[in-house]
N, CA, C and O of each residue as an XYZ file, in Angstrom:
328
protein
N     -88.557    -51.633   -163.587
C     -87.967    -52.668   -162.439
C     -86.242    -52.661   -162.759
O     -85.873    -52.381   -163.900
N     -85.392    -52.931   -161.861
C     -83.870    -52.891   -162.335
C     -83.558    -54.030   -161.548
O     -84.391    -54.455   -160.748
N     -82.337    -54.627   -161.701
C     -81.726    -55.574   -161.275
C     -80.313    -54.990   -160.786
O     -79.536    -54.666   -161.684
N     -79.919    -54.830   -159.522
C     -78.562    -54.395   -159.076
C     -77.612    -55.508   -159.381
O     -77.740    -56.536   -158.716
N     -76.595    -55.447   -160.368
C     -75.381    -56.300   -160.717
C     -74.421    -55.767   -160.117
O     -74.077    -56.475   -159.171
N     -73.729    -54.707   -160.233
C     -72.336    -54.266   -159.754
C     -71.298    -55.190   -160.052
O     -70.500    -55.484   -159.162
N     -71.196    -55.725   -161.272
C     -69.946    -56.476   -161.447
C     -69.224    -55.799   -162.741
O     -69.690    -55.168   -163.690
N     -67.564    -56.282   -162.310
C     -66.586    -55.500   -163.297
C     -66.933    -56.039   -164.773
O     -67.258    -57.220   -164.899
N     -66.869    -55.217   -165.850
C     -66.999    -55.361   -167.195
C     -65.683    -54.730   -167.854
O     -64.882    -53.948   -167.343
N     -65.688    -55.272   -169.087
C     -64.498    -54.475   -169.706
C     -65.294    -53.835   -171.125
O     -65.854    -54.505   -171.993
N     -65.160    -52.361   -171.070
C     -65.904    -51.815   -171.940
C     -64.880    -51.377   -173.042
O     -63.702    -51.164   -172.756
N     -65.387    -51.247   -174.349
C     -64.816    -50.855   -175.554
C     -65.144    -49.535   -176.022
O     -66.300    -49.500   -176.443
N     -64.448    -48.278   -176.110
C     -64.819    -47.306   -176.519
C     -64.524    -46.659   -177.603
O     -63.347    -46.752   -177.951
N     -65.436    -45.834   -178.454
C     -65.372    -45.499   -179.697
C     -64.679    -44.049   -179.854
O     -64.342    -43.379   -178.878
N     -64.547    -43.738   -180.880
C     -63.401    -42.213   -181.056
C     -64.064    -41.228   -180.272
O     -63.311    -40.356   -179.840
N     -65.535    -41.105   -179.902
C     -66.093    -40.148   -179.211
C     -65.836    -40.428   -177.658
O     -66.284    -39.554   -176.917
N     -65.277    -41.356   -177.128
C     -65.248    -42.032   -176.004
C     -66.159    -42.474   -175.312
O     -66.112    -42.614   -174.090
N     -67.329    -42.808   -176.230
C     -68.360    -43.467   -175.421
C     -68.403    -44.933   -175.904
O     -67.851    -45.294   -176.943
N     -69.228    -45.916   -174.927
C     -68.808    -47.201   -175.332
C     -69.718    -47.522   -176.517
O     -70.822    -47.097   -176.856
N     -68.731    -48.566   -177.111
C     -69.722    -49.227   -178.114
C     -69.879    -50.759   -178.318
O     -70.395    -51.486   -179.167
N     -69.083    -50.945   -176.952
C     -69.378    -52.644   -176.495
C     -68.939    -52.821   -175.135
O     -68.237    -51.980   -174.572
N     -69.349    -53.946   -174.558
C     -68.925    -54.431   -173.170
C     -68.927    -56.056   -173.147
O     -69.527    -56.881   -173.837
N     -68.127    -56.161   -172.210
C     -67.802    -57.865   -172.165
C     -68.478    -57.963   -170.657
O     -68.091    -57.163   -169.804
N     -69.539    -58.995   -170.314
C     -69.914    -59.015   -169.216
C     -70.044    -60.606   -169.302
O     -70.401    -61.136   -170.354
N     -69.771    -61.276   -168.272
C     -69.840    -62.786   -167.829
C     -69.241    -63.457   -169.354
O     -69.799    -64.487   -169.731
N     -68.260    -62.955   -170.113
C     -67.559    -63.690   -170.905
C     -68.508    -63.613   -172.279
O     -68.423    -64.440   -173.187
N     -69.367    -62.553   -172.274
C     -70.405    -62.550   -173.733
C     -70.018    -61.125   -173.964
O     -69.631    -60.325   -173.112
N     -70.207    -60.895   -175.459
C     -70.052    -59.500   -176.084
C     -71.447    -58.878   -176.252
O     -72.368    -59.537   -176.735
N     -71.590    -57.658   -175.868
C     -72.941    -56.715   -175.912
C     -72.781    -55.733   -176.526
O     -72.076    -54.918   -175.931
N     -73.131    -55.426   -177.489
C     -72.996    -54.490   -178.656
C     -73.864    -53.240   -178.346
O     -75.076    -53.318   -178.546
N     -73.324    -52.100   -177.875
C     -74.290    -51.029   -177.579
C     -74.863    -50.231   -178.971
O     -74.211    -49.541   -179.755
N     -76.136    -50.529   -178.997
C     -76.776    -49.828   -180.241
C     -77.119    -48.409   -180.133
O     -77.244    -47.725   -181.148
N     -77.315    -47.819   -178.684
C     -77.577    -46.443   -178.341
C     -77.192    -45.860   -177.095
O     -77.517    -46.495   -176.091
N     -76.585    -44.813   -176.947
C     -76.678    -44.255   -175.551
C     -77.857    -43.445   -175.151
O     -78.235    -42.481   -175.817
N     -78.405    -43.821   -174.114
C     -79.708    -43.201   -173.715
C     -79.506    -41.989   -173.022
O     -79.994    -40.909   -173.354
N     -78.490    -42.273   -171.676
C     -78.269    -40.859   -171.009
C     -76.768    -41.206   -170.514
O     -76.012    -42.152   -170.733
N     -76.698    -40.350   -169.962
C     -75.032    -40.233   -168.966
C     -74.983    -38.843   -167.936
O     -75.318    -37.714   -168.294
N     -74.566    -39.158   -166.802
C     -74.624    -38.076   -165.727
C     -73.663    -38.632   -164.727
O     -73.530    -39.842   -164.542
N     -72.934    -37.623   -164.029
C     -71.944    -37.924   -162.872
C     -72.323    -37.852   -161.519
O     -72.957    -36.874   -161.122
N     -71.984    -38.850   -160.700
C     -72.039    -38.521   -159.301
C     -70.863    -38.772   -158.540
O     -69.945    -39.554   -158.788
N     -71.053    -37.841   -157.383
C     -69.564    -37.731   -156.622
C     -69.786    -38.877   -155.686
O     -70.770    -38.966   -154.953
N     -68.577    -39.960   -155.769
C     -68.323    -40.964   -154.827
C     -67.459    -40.367   -153.769
O     -66.510    -39.592   -153.890
N     -67.957    -40.861   -152.779
C     -67.458    -40.329   -151.432
C     -67.178    -38.772   -151.505
O     -66.033    -38.366   -151.305
N     -68.019    -38.059   -151.737
C     -67.811    -36.581   -151.765
C     -67.565    -36.214   -150.434
O     -66.888    -35.187   -150.368
N     -67.881    -36.699   -149.339
C     -67.786    -36.255   -148.447
C     -66.177    -36.289   -147.918
O     -65.765    -35.498   -147.070
N     -65.391    -37.257   -148.506
C     -64.194    -37.397   -148.322
C     -63.335    -36.682   -149.550
O     -62.110    -36.788   -149.489
N     -63.802    -36.106   -150.433
C     -63.127    -35.844   -151.757
C     -62.835    -36.642   -152.605
O     -61.886    -36.485   -153.373
N     -63.515    -37.514   -152.605
C     -63.490    -38.994   -153.802
C     -63.717    -38.548   -155.106
O     -64.004    -37.370   -155.320
N     -63.616    -39.363   -155.984
C     -63.393    -39.154   -157.192
C     -64.777    -39.207   -157.760
O     -65.642    -39.770   -157.089
N     -65.129    -38.610   -159.089
C     -66.424    -38.661   -159.552
C     -66.620    -39.546   -160.648
O     -65.888    -39.677   -161.629
N     -67.927    -40.277   -160.323
C     -68.348    -41.552   -160.890
C     -69.317    -41.187   -162.233
O     -70.409    -40.620   -162.239
N     -68.688    -41.608   -163.132
C     -69.640    -41.500   -164.634
C     -70.515    -42.962   -164.419
O     -70.223    -44.015   -163.852
N     -71.634    -42.537   -165.096
C     -72.863    -43.428   -165.220
C     -73.269    -43.533   -166.602
O     -73.813    -42.484   -166.947
N     -73.234    -44.099   -167.213
C     -74.015    -44.315   -168.779
C     -74.884    -45.432   -168.925
O     -74.567    -46.571   -168.580
N     -76.138    -45.075   -169.506
C     -77.341    -45.927   -169.806
C     -77.311    -46.243   -171.103
O     -77.259    -45.298   -171.891
N     -77.332    -47.378   -171.546
C     -77.378    -47.756   -172.792
C     -78.160    -48.748   -173.233
O     -78.531    -49.583   -172.407
N     -78.619    -48.880   -174.766
C     -79.470    -49.838   -174.977
C     -78.047    -50.950   -175.568
O     -77.128    -50.447   -176.215
N     -78.061    -52.266   -175.273
C     -77.289    -52.923   -176.017
C     -77.622    -54.335   -176.544
O     -78.609    -54.767   -175.949
N     -77.266    -54.973   -177.215
C     -77.530    -56.226   -177.811
C     -76.671    -57.714   -177.498
O     -75.449    -57.701   -177.644
N     -77.189    -58.665   -177.174
C     -76.476    -59.999   -177.238
C     -77.222    -60.767   -178.032
O     -77.121    -60.719   -179.258
N     -78.162    -61.661   -177.315
C     -79.332    -62.360   -178.175
C     -80.350    -61.682   -178.016
O     -81.288    -61.927   -178.774
N     -80.495    -60.728   -177.100
C     -81.734    -59.989   -177.090
C     -81.176    -58.639   -176.593
O     -80.152    -58.515   -175.921
N     -82.120    -57.478   -177.084
C     -81.955    -56.252   -176.708
C     -82.114    -55.966   -175.090
O     -82.731    -56.882   -174.547
N     -81.796    -55.148   -174.391
C     -81.679    -54.797   -173.071
C     -81.349    -53.266   -172.804
O     -80.666    -52.586   -173.570
N     -81.899    -52.822   -171.660
C     -81.043    -51.375   -171.011
C     -80.118    -52.018   -170.240
O     -80.381    -53.120   -169.758
N     -78.616    -51.246   -169.981
C     -77.635    -51.615   -169.219
C     -77.270    -50.119   -168.432
O     -77.432    -49.099   -169.101
N     -76.863    -50.016   -167.261
C     -76.371    -48.786   -166.740
C     -74.783    -49.053   -166.355
O     -74.466    -49.661   -165.333
N     -73.892    -48.559   -167.235
C     -72.498    -48.845   -166.863
C     -72.179    -47.860   -166.077
O     -72.933    -46.905   -165.893
N     -70.820    -48.007   -165.427
C     -70.340    -46.868   -164.542
C     -68.858    -47.068   -164.675
O     -68.227    -48.098   -164.913
N     -68.428    -45.769   -164.453
C     -66.796    -45.750   -164.519
C     -66.168    -44.851   -163.278
O     -66.599    -43.710   -163.110
N     -65.107    -45.405   -162.386
C     -64.683    -44.976   -161.500
C     -63.336    -45.111   -161.810
O     -62.803    -46.168   -162.148
N     -62.668    -43.799   -161.668
C     -61.239    -43.567   -162.103
C     -61.058    -44.301   -163.516
O     -61.334    -43.762   -164.588
N     -60.494    -45.771   -163.358
C     -60.183    -46.340   -164.998
C     -60.975    -47.749   -164.674
O     -60.788    -48.782   -165.318
N     -61.868    -47.624   -163.596
C     -62.554    -49.352   -163.532
C     -64.217    -49.022   -163.846
O     -65.000    -48.212   -163.352
N     -64.356    -50.103   -164.959
C     -65.702    -50.163   -165.272
C     -66.378    -51.114   -164.812
O     -65.763    -52.174   -164.698
N     -67.686    -51.099   -164.434
C     -68.465    -51.801   -163.896
C     -69.968    -51.907   -164.691
O     -70.414    -50.984   -165.374
N     -70.621    -53.122   -164.489
C     -72.093    -53.148   -165.025
C     -72.894    -52.958   -163.505
O     -72.748    -53.657   -162.502
N     -73.726    -51.850   -163.685
C     -74.563    -51.443   -162.111
C     -75.584    -52.294   -162.191
O     -75.783    -53.343   -161.579
N     -76.439    -51.546   -163.293
C     -77.753    -52.013   -163.262
C     -78.246    -52.704   -164.557
O     -77.813    -52.381   -165.663
N     -79.305    -53.808   -164.339
C     -79.881    -54.411   -165.757
C     -81.322    -53.824   -165.685
O     -82.028    -54.157   -164.733
N     -81.707    -53.143   -166.442
C     -83.171    -52.664   -166.339
C     -84.395    -53.329   -167.131
O     -84.294    -53.493   -168.346
N     -85.239    -53.607   -166.628
C     -86.709    -54.249   -167.432
C     -87.464    -53.607   -167.859
O     -88.456    -54.096   -168.400
């Protein structure tokens, strides 16, 4: 199961350009593992930009699986997976 979140987040990147942490609803989540990443064309029929999606394990008080996305320079938390 997953919940659609679609809220902006602040993402901290490591030297390898992968997320090391993100801030969502004023809480810091530390990324413990990058599970997968892929690209999807956004509005491809209009020649729109490519959307980058990254699925991560992250920890705040408890561990969870989160799906982050970047479109241009804007990051968002797209989904929370149960």
